[in-house]
C-alpha positions in Angstrom: 39.9 23.4 -1.0 36.2 23.5 -0.4 35.1 23.1 3.2 31.7 21.5 4.1 30.4 21.3 7.6 28.8 17.9 7.1 28.7 15.5 4.3 26.7 12.3 4.0 27.9 8.8 3.0 25.0 6.6 1.9 25.6 2.8 1.9 23.7 1.4 -1.0 25.7 -1.6 -2.1 23.6 -4.3 -0.4 22.2 -7.2 -2.2 19.1 -7.5 0.0 19.0 -11.2 -0.3 16.0 -11.5 2.0 13.9 -9.8 -0.7 14.4 -13.0 -2.8 13.7 -12.7 -6.5 13.0 -9.0 -6.2 16.7 -8.3 -5.8 18.2 -11.0 -8.1 18.9 -8.3 -10.8 18.8 -5.1 -8.8 20.3 -3.6 -5.6 17.8 -3.3 -2.7 17.9 0.5 -2.5 16.8 0.6 -6.2 13.6 -1.6 -5.5 10.4 0.3 -6.3 8.3 1.6 -3.3 5.0 3.3 -2.9 4.0 3.2 -6.5 6.3 6.0 -7.6 9.6 5.9 -5.6 12.6 3.7 -5.1 13.8 3.0 -1.6 16.9 5.2 -1.9 14.7 8.2 -2.5 13.9 8.5 1.2 17.5 9.0 2.6 18.4 11.2 -0.4 15.3 13.4 0.1 16.1 13.5 3.8 19.6 14.8 3.0 18.4 17.7 0.8 15.5 18.5 3.1 18.0 18.7 6.0 20.3 21.1 4.1 23.0 18.5 3.3 24.2 19.1 -0.3 27.1 16.7 -0.5 26.3 13.0 -0.6 28.5 10.0 -1.6 26.5 7.0 -2.6 28.5 3.7 -2.2 27.3 1.1 -4.7 28.4 -2.4 -5.4 25.8 -5.1 -6.0 24.0 -4.8 -9.4 24.4 -1.0 -9.5 23.1 -0.3 -13.0 19.5 0.7 -12.1 20.6 2.6 -9.1 23.2 4.6 -11.1 20.6 5.4 -13.8 18.1 6.4 -11.2 20.5 8.8 -9.4 22.1 10.2 -12.5 23.6 13.5 -11.7 21.1 14.1 -8.8 18.7 16.5 -10.5 15.5 15.4 -8.8 17.0 15.9 -5.4 18.7 19.2 -6.3 22.0 17.5 -5.9 23.5 18.5 -9.3 26.0 20.9 -7.8 29.3 22.2 -9.1 30.7 21.7 -5.7 29.5 18.7 -3.7 26.2 17.3 -5.0 25.8 13.5 -5.4 28.7 11.3 -6.3 28.3 7.5 -7.0 31.2 5.7 -5.4 31.7 2.1 -6.7 34.7 0.0 -5.6 37.7 0.8 -7.8 41.1 -0.5 -8.7 44.0 1.0 -6.7 47.7 0.6 -7.3 48.5 -1.4 -4.2 45.5 -3.5 -3.2 42.1 -3.7 -4.8 39.1 -5.2 -3.2 35.4 -5.2 -3.1 33.7 -3.4 -0.2 33.7 -6.1 2.4 31.8 -4.4 5.3 30.0 -1.1 6.0 33.1 0.5 7.5 35.5 -1.0 4.9 33.4 0.7 2.2 33.7 4.1 4.0 37.4 3.5 4.6 38.0 2.9 0.9 36.6 6.4 0.2 38.7 8.4 2.6 40.1 10.4 -0.3 36.6 11.4 -1.3 35.7 12.6 2.2 39.1 14.3 2.5 38.3 16.5 -0.5 35.6 18.3 1.5 37.5 18.4 4.8 34.2 18.1 6.7 33.7 18.8 10.4 31.2 15.9 10.6 30.3 12.9 8.5 26.8 11.4 8.5 26.7 7.7 7.7 23.4 6.4 6.3 21.9 3.2 5.1 20.2 3.1 1.7 17.4 0.8 2.5 15.1 2.3 5.2 11.8 4.2 4.8 11.6 7.2 7.1 11.7 11.0 7.3 14.3 12.6 9.5 15.9 16.0 9.9 19.6 15.2 10.2 20.2 18.9 11.1 18.4 18.4 14.4 20.6 15.4 15.1 23.7 17.4 14.2 22.6 20.1 16.7 22.3 17.4 19.4 25.7 16.1 18.5 27.3 19.6 18.9 25.4 20.4 22.0 26.7 17.3 23.7 30.2 17.8 22.4 29.9 14.2 21.1 32.5 12.2 19.1 29.8 9.8 17.8 26.1 10.1 17.9 24.0 7.1 17.1 20.3 7.5 16.1 18.3 5.0 18.1 14.7 4.1 18.5 12.7 1.9 20.9 11.8 -1.5 19.5 9.8 -4.4 21.0 12.3 -6.3 23.3 11.6 -9.6 21.6 12.9 -8.1 18.3 15.9 -6.3 19.9 18.4 -9.1 19.2 18.2 -8.2 15.5 19.8 -4.8 16.1 22.7 -3.1 17.6 21.5 -2.3 21.2 22.6 0.7 23.3 22.2 1.4 27.0 22.3 5.1 27.7 22.3 7.2 31.0 19.7 9.9 31.7 21.8 12.4 29.6 21.7 10.1 26.6 25.4 9.2 27.0 26.0 5.6 25.8 27.2 3.3 28.6 27.1 0.0 26.6 26.8 -1.0 23.0 26.1 -4.6 21.9 25.7 -5.7 18.3 22.8 -8.2 17.9 23.0 -9.5 21.5 21.3 -12.8 22.3 20.0 -11.3 25.6 19.5 -7.6 25.0 19.8 -5.4 28.1 17.7 -2.6 26.6 15.3 -2.0 23.7 17.0 1.0 22.2 18.1 -0.1 18.8 20.6 1.5 16.5 19.0 2.7 13.3 22.3 2.5 11.4 22.4 6.3 11.2 25.6 7.8 12.7 27.2 11.2 13.0 31.0 11.1 13.5 33.3 14.0 14.1 35.6 13.8 11.2 38.9 13.3 13.1 37.3 10.5 15.2 36.0 8.7 12.1 39.3 8.9 10.4 41.2 7.6 13.4 38.8 4.7 13.9 38.9 3.7 10.2 42.7 3.8 10.0 43.1 1.9 13.2 40.6 -0.9 12.3 41.4 -1.0 8.5 42.9 -4.5 8.7 39.8 -6.1 10.3 38.2 -8.5 7.9 34.6 -7.4 6.9 35.1 -4.2 8.9 31.7 -3.1 10.1 30.4 -0.1 12.1 28.3 -2.2 14.6 30.9 -4.9 15.1 34.2 -2.9 15.0 34.1 0.9 14.7 31.5 1.7 17.4 33.1 -0.8 19.9 36.5 0.7 19.2 35.3 4.3 19.9 33.5 3.1 23.0 36.6 1.3 24.4 38.8 4.3 23.7 36.5 6.3 26.1 35.2 8.6 23.4 31.9 10.5 23.9 29.2 8.4 22.4 25.6 9.7 22.6 22.3 8.2 21.5 19.8 10.4 19.7 16.3 9.0 20.2 14.0 9.1 17.2 10.3 8.4 17.6 8.9 8.9 14.1 8.0 6.3 11.5 11.0 4.1 10.5 10.8 0.9 8.6 13.6 -1.5 7.6 12.0 -3.0 4.4 14.6 -5.8 4.3 12.1 -8.7 4.2 9.2 -9.4 1.8 6.8 -9.2 4.8 8.0 -5.8 6.0 8.3 -4.5 2.4 4.7 -5.6 1.7 3.5 -4.2 5.0 5.2 -0.8 4.5 3.5 -0.4 1.1 0.1 -1.4 2.5 0.4 1.1 5.3 0.6 3.9 2.7 -3.0 3.2 1.7 -4.5 3.3 5.2 -7.2 5.9 5.7 -4.9 7.9 7.8 -1.4 6.6 6.8 1.1 6.4 9.5 3.7 7.5 6.9 2.5 10.4 4.9 3.9 10.8 1.3 1.9 13.9 0.7 3.4 16.5 3.1 4.2 19.8 1.5 7.1 20.7 3.9 9.0 17.4 3.7 8.8 16.3 0.1 10.1 12.9 -1.1 11.8 13.5 -4.5 12.4 11.0 -7.2 13.3 10.6 -10.8 10.1 10.6 -12.8 9.6 9.4 -16.3 7.5 11.6 -18.6 4.2 9.5 -18.8 0.7 10.1 -20.0 -2.1 10.4 -17.5 -3.6 7.2 -16.1 -6.7 5.8 -17.9 -9.5 4.3 -15.9 -12.2 2.6 -18.1 -15.9 2.7 -17.4 -16.1 -0.8 -16.1 -13.0 -0.4 -13.8 -13.4 -0.4 -10.0 -10.7 1.0 -7.7 -10.9 1.3 -3.9 -8.3 2.3 -1.4 -5.3 2.1 -3.7 -2.4 4.1 -5.0 -2.3 4.1 -8.8 0.7 5.5 -10.7 0.8 7.7 -13.8 0.4 6.1 -17.2 -1.6 3.1 -16.0 -4.5 1.7 -17.9 -7.1 0.0 -15.7 -10.1 -1.9 -17.0 -10.3 -4.4 -14.1 -10.8 -4.1 -10.4 -8.2 -3.0 -7.9 -8.7 -3.1 -4.1 -6.2 -2.2 -1.3 -3.2 -2.3 -3.6 -0.2 -0.2 -4.7 0.1 0.0 -8.5 3.2 1.6 -10.0 3.4 3.7 -13.2 2.6 2.2 -16.6 0.8 -0.9 -15.4 -2.0 -2.4 -17.5 -4.8 -4.3 -15.7 -7.1 -5.8 -18.3 -10.9 -6.4 -18.3 -12.3 -8.8 -15.7 -9.0 -8.9 -13.7 -9.2 -8.5 -9.9 -6.2 -7.3 -7.9 -6.3 -7.3 -4.1 -3.8 -6.6 -1.3 -0.9 -6.6 -3.9 2.0 -4.6 -5.1 2.4 -4.3 -8.8 5.6 -2.6 -10.1 6.1 -0.6 -13.3 5.0 -1.6 -16.7 3.6 -5.0 -15.7 0.6 -6.4 -17.6 -2.1 -8.4 -15.9 -4.2 -10.2 -18.4 -8.0 -10.5 -18.7 -9.9 -12.4 -16.0 -6.9 -12.8 -13.7 -7.3 -13.0 -9.9 -4.3 -11.7 -8.0 -4.4 -11.7 -4.2 -1.5 -10.7 -1.8 1.2 -10.8 -4.4 4.3 -8.8 -5.1 4.9 -8.6 -8.8 8.1 -6.9 -10.0 8.7 -4.7 -13.0 8.0 -5.6 -16.7 6.1 -8.9 -15.9 3.6 -10.3 -18.3 0.8 -12.3 -16.8 -1.5 -13.9 -19.5 -5.2 -14.2 -19.1 -7.3 -16.2 -16.6 -4.4 -16.8 -14.1 -5.1 -17.1 -10.4 -2.2 -15.9 -8.2 -1.9 -16.2 -4.4 -4.7 -18.7 -3.9 -5.1 -21.9 -1.9 -3.8 -22.9 1.5 -0.5 -21.6 2.9 2.3 -24.1 2.7 6.0 -23.8 3.7 8.4 -22.6 1.0 10.6 -25.3 -0.4 13.1 -22.6 -1.6 13.6 -20.7 1.6 11.3 -20.5 4.6 13.3 -17.5 5.8 12.5 -15.5 2.7 9.1 -16.7 1.4 7.1 -17.1 4.5 4.4 -14.3 4.6 1.7 -16.0 2.5 2.8 -13.9 -0.5 3.2 -14.9 -4.1 6.4 -13.2 -5.4 7.2 -12.8 -9.1 10.6 -11.4 -10.2 11.1 -8.8 -12.9 10.7 -9.6 -16.7 9.0 -12.9 -15.8 6.3 -14.3 -18.1 3.3 -16.3 -16.8 1.4 -18.4 -19.4 -2.5 -18.3 -19.5 -4.8 -20.1 -17.2 -2.3 -21.2 -14.5 -2.9 -21.2 -10.7 -0.1 -20.1 -8.4 -0.2 -20.7 -4.6 1.1 -18.8 -1.6 4.7 -18.6 -0.4 5.7 -19.1 -4.1 8.6 -17.6 -6.1 8.8 -17.3 -9.9 11.7 -15.8 -11.9 12.1 -16.0 -15.7 10.0 -16.7 -18.8 7.8 -19.7 -17.8 5.7 -21.8 -20.1 2.7 -24.1 -19.6 5.1 -27.1 -19.3 6.5 -25.6 -16.0 3.2 -26.0 -14.3 2.1 -29.6 -13.7 -1.7 -29.8 -14.3 -1.6 -26.0 -14.7 -0.7 -25.4 -11.0 2.2 -24.2 -9.0 1.3 -25.3 -5.5 1.8 -23.3 -2.3 5.5 -23.3 -1.3 6.8 -24.3 -4.8 9.0 -22.2 -7.0 10.2 -21.9 -10.6 13.5 -20.2 -11.1 14.8 -20.5 -14.7 18.4 -21.6 -15.1 20.8 -18.8 -15.6 18.2 -16.2 -14.6 19.4 -15.7 -11.0 
């Protein structure tokens, strides 16, 4: 039997419903980020950079793109004979079979996988955050404190604290209280959803709480360990960390990459972010093109103007088109003379000529004010936009649209077109 000191379990089954049409056909961790990467590349790269070579990736919702992206783990040096990366979807068992119903239930259903490596410690990660973190330093902290559970925490503005699990620690970082999404938070130290458990503690907690419906770390496992008087410690992290779970935070995190001095640096030699890259030709920038303060991926062909935007690989921006403050994902085509401002356009979208996107006054979304409320125009993958139409802010489009879908050639602010059977 192979023994590993610490293995990682990466939760990547989430739908990411707050990303709206961006995740209607793809799991949130597989959404493109930063012109070259997918969100899951960040925790995977952190693992290999931290010396963790055994990672279980728990998938569930729309896993196809995620599975293809991870493959056998070559980009992250996780194609190992022993350990490496293993994709763990829910599977049929002889007694009871069920989908993963909560974060802890998903881990519980993979006890056998963890048992194979008989680890001393298990690192639990979420597949949808953008950050760089050395988990080895956190493990040293866990050992030094003789902890049963260590929770990575970071200070957040107190007015946002009720969105997180909140910990109250003493001067030695020992956790005194833990509340999941409290209405009146008693501190601003938020759990980042990154946990190190000593293996026997995790096993005991999962087996004890296995019958809880939607068994979850924040709601069930951490409170259980706390009530049992186990040693819980908080490990404070002060680097860049972003939960890109909403369209607004996703757009912001991409835009922060193109600041003059980006707060989050993708170009550091010593902490590389690895990804699966397609073999693409170099980008082509024509003589009449203008590009300022933007990230432009390989294989792009740009004849228009691009300002303050993140353009993924294989995108075509035709003559006379102007793109500002936008995220354009792989293999999308922006037609001649289009104006695109503050939009998120997913993969393989075709926008015909002379369209205006993200214009006019901001109106409330009729589809969901919770999701589409950042003044963004959002277009889902494989959508088609006919020539000459105008699309307002807080809009959502998914599917192959035709001129008939746009009364007087306009999709007003707050309106949406979602083709039947598409989502």
